[in-house]
N, C-alpha and C positions, 0 to 999 in steps of 0.2 A: 907810494903811499904817503898820504899826508900827515906823516907822524911828527915833522917839526916846521912847521908853518914861519914863513917870513911875511913880513907887513906887504910885499908884493902879491903874494899867494892869497891873502886875505881880500885884497884888493880888486884882484883878478876874480875870484869867486863871486864877490858881492857884486861887481857890474857884470857879470854874465846872469846872475839871478835877478836883478831888478830891472834887464831888460827882455827876460823870458816871457812872453805873452800867453804861455800858456798855463802861467802859473796866476792864483787869484792872491790877493792881497794877504789873504789869512796864511797860505802856503808859504809865500814869500816871508814873511815875517817869521814864521818858525822855522825856516832854513837858514836866514840870517842868524838867529840866536844859536843856531848849530855850527857854523861857521866862527863865531865869535866864541863859542865853547871849545872849539877845535884848535884855536891859536894857543889853549893850554898844551902842555904836554901830558901823555899818558901817566898814570900814578905808578908807573914801573921804571926803574932805571934805563937809561939808554942801550946798555950792552944786554938787557933781557932777553932771552931766548924768544920771547914773545914776537919782536919785529921780524925775526927771519922766518918765524912759522907765518906770521901775517900775509908777508912777503910772496911766500910759496903758495899762498891759498888754503894751507892746511887750518888756520885758525881765522874766524870772523868775529868781530864784536858786534854785529848788527847794527852798525850806525848810532850805538848808544853816546857817542860822543866822548872826548876823552878825558872829559872832568864832569861825569853826571852828578846832578845836584838834587836829583829827585829819584825814588826808586823806580824802576823799569814799569812793574804792575801794581797797583794800588786796588785793593779789597777791602773798602770802609766797611762798619758796622752799619749799615742802613737802617736797620731795625731799630738800632738805639738811637739813633737821629732822628726817625720820626717819633718818638716815644718823648725823647728828651728835648728835643731842638737843639740848637747851636747859642751860645754866647757870641762867639765871633762872629756868625752870620746874621746876628740880632733874629733869629727864627723860635718862634713858640713851637709847642708839640702841634701835631698834625689832629685835627678833628673832624673832617671829612674827605671825599676822595680830592675834591678840588685842592683843600690843603695838601694833603699828603702828593699829589703829583707835582705840584708847585713847588712845596719845600724838596722834593727830590733833584727838579731841574734846578733849582738853585745850586743844592750841594755839587750835581756834575761838573757846573762851571768852575769848581775850585778843586777839583781833583786831578792833579796831574797825572803824567805818564811818558812813556818815552814818546809817545803819537802827539802829545799834547791835549789829549782828549780822555775821558776815564774810560778805562779799557774793562771797567766792569759797573754794572750798573742795578745789581741787587737779583735777588729771587723775585721777580715781579710779582708773580700771582701771590705768595707767602705774605709779601709785603703790603700789598694793596687787596688782599681779599676783605679784612675786616671792613674795610671802607668801601667798596664795592656793595656787601652784603646789605648798608645801611641805605644806599641810593635805589631809586628807581630804576628798572633795566636801561631804558632808553637812554636816561642821563649818566648811566655810569658808563654805558658804550660810548657815547658824546665826548666825555671827558677822557676817556682812555684812547679814544682815536685822535684827539687833539695831544696828547702827550706824546704817542708815538710818532704824530706828525713834526712835533717840537724837535723831537730826539735825533731826526732823521735830518732834519732842515738846518739845524745847528750844532750837531754833532757830527760833524762829517768826515766820517772815518769809521768802516764797519769793523775794526778793531775791538770797538766797542761793543761789550757782550753781556746778554741778559738770561737768566736761567726761569724756567718753569718747572714744575712737579717735584717730586714723583706723584703725591696727590692731585686727583682731577679737582678741579676749583672752577668757581664760576668765572673769575677772573683769566685763567687760563685759557679756558675756552673762549673768552672775548678776544684776549689777545690772538690765540688763532684763527681765528676769523679775521680779524685787522689785521695782521700780516699779509693774509692772502689777499684781501682787499686793496691795501696800500702799494704792495710790491716795493716795500723800500728796500734798501741796503743795509741800512742801520736801525736796529741793532741787531747784530747776529745772536742767535738764538739756540740754546740748548735743553732739552727735555731730559732732566735726571730721572731716566726710566728705572724702574725695581719691579720684577715680575709680581711680586708680592703685595704690591702698593698700588702701583698704575693700571688701571682698566684699561681692558684691551680697547675697548670704545674712545678711550682719551688719547690712547698710542696710535689708535688708527687716524683720529683727527688730527693729529701731529703730524703722521705720513703724508696726509694728503695735503696738507699746508706744504709740505715740504718739496713736493712733486708740482705745486703750484707755483713758491716763492723760493725755494731752496734753504727754508727756515721753518721748523728747527732741526738740528744736528739730534743724535741722541746720544746719552753718555748712559755707561753702566753704574747706576747709583749705587747698586750694592758691592760692586767691588770697589770703587771709591771711597764708599763710607768705611769698609775694612781697612783700606791703608791708612785713612785720616783718624781714624779710631773716634776719640770724642771732640777733636778738632772740626770745628765748621769748615766746609770748602766751598768754594764756588768756581765754577766753571768761566774764564775771562779770556780775553784779547781772541785770538784764533780757538784754541780749545785748551787754554791751560788750567790745570785744577791746582789749586791755591789756598792757603789757610786764608779764612775770613777775618777780619781784623787786623791782617797783615797783607802780604802779599810776595813780591818777588823783587829783591834787589837788582838783580841782573839777570838777563840772558845771553851767553855767547856760546857758541858753537864750534864744534871740529866738522870740515869737511874729511869725511872719513876715505874718500876716492882720492883725495889731493894726499893723504898720509899712507895709502899704500903706493902711492906712485912715487912717493920717497923711498919706498924698500928696495931691497936688491933681491929679497925672497921671502916667502912665507914664514920663515923662522927670522930673519931679521925684522920685519914687519911687528910679529908679538912680543920679540925679544928686546927690542931696541927703539924703533920707531915710533910704536905706538905707544909706549911708557912715556917717552919722552914728550910726544904730544899733549898726552892726557894732562901732565903733572907740570906742562909748561902753562896750560890752558887754566888748571884750579889755581896755580898760584896768581896767576893775572888776574882771575877773578876775585880771589881774595884780596889783593891790593885796591882792586877797584871799589870793593864792598867796605874796606876800611876807609878809603877816600870819602865815601859817601857820607859815613857814619860819623867820623871825626873832623874831617876837612868842611863840611859843607853845613848849610843851616836847617835842613829838614826836619831832622829827628831832634834838633836843639828848641826850634820855635816854630814849626807849623801847628796849626789849630787842629790837623786833625789827628797829632800826637796829644795835643794840651788836651782836647775832650775826648781821648780815650776812645777814638773811631778808628785808629789803628794803632798797634804797637809794635815798636822794634824788635821784640822777643818772636813775632810771627812772620817776619819776612825770610824767605829764602834764598839761595842762587841756584838758578837753572842751568845745568850744564845740558848744551844742546849736541845732537848730531844730524848730520844729513849725509847723503853718498853712500849709504850702505850697500845698494845695489850694486854701483860701479867698484867698489872696495872688493865685493866678494868675486865680481867679474876678475880684476886684478891678481888677485890672491891665487884664483884657479887658475888664470894664466900662467902663473910660474911654474904651475905643474902639467901643463899643457891640456887641463880638462877642459871639457866643450860643456859642461853644467851650466844651467841658466838658472839665476836666483827668481825663486817664486814656480819654478817649474819643475826642477830636480831636486831629489833628497840631497844630494852632495852639497848643492849650493845654498840651500837652506840651511845646513848643517853648519857650514861654513859661516853663514851669516849670524847663525847662532852663537858659534864660537867666538868670532867678532865682539859680539854684545856683550857676551859672559864675560871678556877682557875688559872691555870699556867699563862694565858695572863694577867690577872689584877694582882696576885702578881708582875711579872716581870714589869710590868708596874709603882708597886709602887716605884720602883728604880730610881733616878733621878742621871745620872753620871755628874761629872764634866765636860765630853768631849762627843764629838758626836752632835753638832748644827745641822750636817745634817739631823741626826733623832731624834730631838728635846730632846737630851741628855737623850735618852733613848736605851736599848739594844733591839736588834732585836732577834724576835724569829725563831730558825732554827730546820728544821727537820733533825737530824743528821743521818748518814747512820751506824755507826757501828765500833766498834775498838776490839782492843784483850782485851781477857777478857768477850765479851759479849754472851758467851754461855747461851741458853734461853732468850737471849732478843733480839725481834724483831725490826729492825730499824724503827727509827722514828715513825711514826703513822700507819704506814702499817699493813695490815693484815699478819697475821703469814703464813709463807709458807704450803700448805696443808691445810689451812682454806678458801682459794679462793673462792668466789662464780663465777657466769657467769659473763663475762666482762662486761656488761651492768650495772647489779647491782655494779660491782666493781668500776667502773669509778663512779657511784651517789654516793657511799660512801666515795671515796677518795675526790669528790667535797667539802663536808662536813667537811674536814679536813685542803687541802691543802691551803686555806686563811688565815689560823693561821699564815704561816709562809712567810713573805716578804722576808728574806733574804735568802731562800733556801728550796726546799722540791722538791719532784720527786716520781714517782712509774713507774715501769718498767715491761714492759709488751712482753715477747717471743711470735713469732708468727710463725704456721709452714710456710710449702713451699705454701700452697694456697694465703698467703699475698704478695708472690713475684710476682705472676701473676695479682694482682689486689691491687697495691698501693694506687689507688684513694680510695679504701674502709677504709684503712686505715687513711688516712688523713680525709674523712668523718667522723671516728669515733674520731678523735683527735679533729676536727672541734664541734662536740659535746660535746665533754668532755670540752672544753675551755668556750663553753656556759653555761656549768654548773659551773663556776669559779675553775675549776680544773688549777694550775699554772704552773706544768713541767709534760710532759711524755716523756717515751723513748719505743723504739722498737727494737727487734733484731731476726737472726732468730736461733730459738733454736738449731739448728743442726751446725751453725758456729763455727769456731774456737773463735774468738773475741766476749766476752761477757761483758755485764756492771753488775758488781758484788753488787755495792748497789749504785754507781754514776759514779764512773772511770771504766775505761776499761782496760782488759787484755787479754789474749789468755790463752786458756784451756790448750795448749800444753806447754806455759811457766809455768804454775804454776806445771804441770805435773813433769815439768824436774828440778823445785826449790824442789819439794817433795821428788826426788830420790837424792836431796842435790849437786845438778849440780849449777854453777853459772848464773843468768839471769839479764841481764843489766838494766831491769825495777826494780827500788825501789819498786813500786807498788806490785809486784806479792807476795811478801811476806805478805803483807798485806790481798790477796784474798786467800792464802792457809785455812787458818780456814774456811771462808765464803763458799768456793767451797767443802771442804772436811767436814766439820761438821755443818754447818749452814742450809744446804739445797739450797742453790742459785740454782743450776741445778735441783732441783726439782719444781721450779716455775711453776706453770699451764700453757701450751701453750695454746695459742689462735687460733682460725681458725677464717676465715673470708669468 
């Protein structure tokens, strides 16, 4: 583990990076900054339990860096910006659609994140609808098309996320048409679906688009709205539900499969090993947040804070988990059970027992920060990272073990409610779904009635695919695998999932 760098370590990494012909200049620059940051120590003592649990694979900090100097995810108040402009950026309030899209593109350039690109670009239909209504239809379409092209070609990372809905709008319909036409990987897109607000024909257009270009996914807006109450929220990055005017300080995670492997018995897991892992990670996260707030400049001097586009009080810590499937199998193995997670009630019940314990243990930690969430960390169903061989994303059923679609949706409905900060399951469909998008909408409606939070669909034969929550083109992954440069940062993260983790082997559904 790169916990304590030497100058020789730094020089070796720099030399290797600047000679890597598969990395673009921008990707090299970003990674060089991370190497410099990681020459700093982590913000915990050298004898902290974090290091041992990191070395054993139980804890992962998701490459946030040893000394993070900006929040991981930021969700600015774009509506306020369009109405008031920005003194720092020398921008006047937008008066027409060209102004609005130009102003947004300028602000996006200045919104940091763990990816170096904005992970949330707003509810685009709500933001732009007043301006679209003033334009001639063809001109509005032309401007929006150029806006989406500019995003895809300059925000080279499909963790960049936009929302539409729940209402049907001219802008929303134009965006659905354009994403299907352009076949871009950026931005990732979510429809905030509400059965009492979202018209069926608009939802069907969204499904048709998703079966063409894997965009948009569907979020259960009714459920998220109940969770967040009066606090406006947005879906950012992969599928992270976070407070607007704030965001996430950090996202760190437990590999529950590795935690279970460190236990001698089921009782040892629940009584000793899991509590130690959870408490170690919550303490590490609190130290990291404290460092970010007190020792770095972001909350002291960023124009985003000074112009009230974000507020410290609206940031939260995200506690993520992966590997529930393998964790359950390990725990059942201690009792010689042959039950399989996702298929057998005994295994699903064990999964819920694990999540109940995680939820309770994380809830025992009270943070100095995050009054927006009662000074607690939010549980997050994290989707995967480097080093996850043999680790199924989040709470998901292992690829190859999926039951039939309706059993699968009932099973996910038992686990998605645990994760108010983000969760999702992805379902590839065959060509039959393209001919009947209404059937897919009906499936999603039923799934949301069961308390699923977030679902997505895509066509199994398409070039664009949802990897774990973000989008990539299979053709780009193939090019990167051949050592060619690809503009999207995200492609390098997708290589292992598509070639080693079996993403392309997901069960394909029929309707």
